[in-house]
C-alpha positions in Angstrom: 60.6 17.8 -54.8 59.5 14.3 -55.4 58.3 13.6 -59.0 55.5 11.2 -59.5 55.5 9.0 -62.7 53.2 6.3 -64.2 54.8 3.5 -62.2 54.0 5.4 -59.0 50.3 5.6 -60.0 50.3 1.9 -61.0 51.6 0.9 -57.5 48.9 3.0 -55.8 46.3 1.1 -57.9 47.8 -2.3 -56.9 49.6 -3.0 -60.2 53.2 -3.9 -60.8 54.1 -1.2 -63.2 52.8 1.5 -65.6 52.7 -0.7 -68.6 50.3 -3.0 -66.8 48.2 0.0 -65.8 48.0 1.3 -69.4 47.2 -2.1 -70.8 44.3 -2.5 -68.4 42.9 1.0 -69.2 43.3 0.4 -73.0 41.5 -3.0 -72.7 38.5 -1.3 -71.0 38.2 0.8 -74.1 39.0 -2.2 -76.4 41.9 -0.3 -77.9 44.9 -2.3 -79.1 48.4 -1.3 -78.0 51.0 -1.8 -80.7 54.8 -2.0 -80.5 57.5 -1.2 -81.3 57.3 2.5 -80.8 56.4 4.7 -83.8 57.5 8.3 -83.2 58.4 10.1 -80.0 57.2 12.6 -77.5 59.1 14.8 -75.0 58.1 14.5 -71.4 58.0 17.4 -68.9 57.8 17.9 -65.2 54.7 19.8 -64.1 53.4 20.2 -60.6 55.5 17.2 -59.5 54.3 14.9 -62.2 56.2 13.4 -65.2 53.9 14.1 -68.1 53.9 14.0 -71.9 51.3 15.6 -74.2 49.7 13.7 -76.9 51.0 15.0 -80.2 48.2 13.6 -82.4 46.0 16.0 -84.2 42.7 16.8 -82.4 43.6 15.0 -79.1 45.1 17.4 -76.6 45.5 14.7 -73.9 48.4 14.4 -71.5 49.5 11.3 -69.6 51.9 10.3 -66.9 54.9 8.4 -68.3 57.3 6.0 -66.7 61.0 6.8 -66.2 61.7 3.0 -66.7 59.4 2.0 -69.6 59.8 5.3 -71.6 56.7 4.6 -73.6 53.7 6.9 -74.3 50.2 5.7 -74.9 47.4 8.3 -74.7 44.3 7.1 -72.9 42.3 9.9 -74.3 42.5 8.9 -77.9 44.0 5.4 -77.8 46.7 6.5 -80.2 44.2 6.0 -83.1 46.0 8.6 -85.2 49.2 6.6 -84.8 47.5 3.3 -85.7 47.6 2.5 -81.9 51.4 2.4 -81.8 53.1 3.6 -78.6 55.6 6.4 -78.9 59.0 6.6 -77.3 59.4 9.1 -74.5 62.3 11.5 -74.4 62.8 12.4 -70.7 63.7 15.9 -69.6 67.4 16.3 -68.7 66.8 16.3 -65.0 65.0 12.9 -65.2 67.4 11.1 -67.6 
């Protein structure tokens, strides 16, 4: 089974990579994206998609993540509970 990640979505939307896609979406909300990563999340494969759940209290969002970039930024909450810092992504064993 083919697994779709954030870079695949970005390419469908005419963008070079997932980082560019996330930056464009965050800019629409006027949310900053801060680096380096603060904290980490574990990704999972669900219904052919590489996803990670937002671990921040009160959010409950989930986002596609990139196998290449390995950063998580929740577009539901803008990572406000993490001072807008991205989180590192730990890929599932079958994707590492």
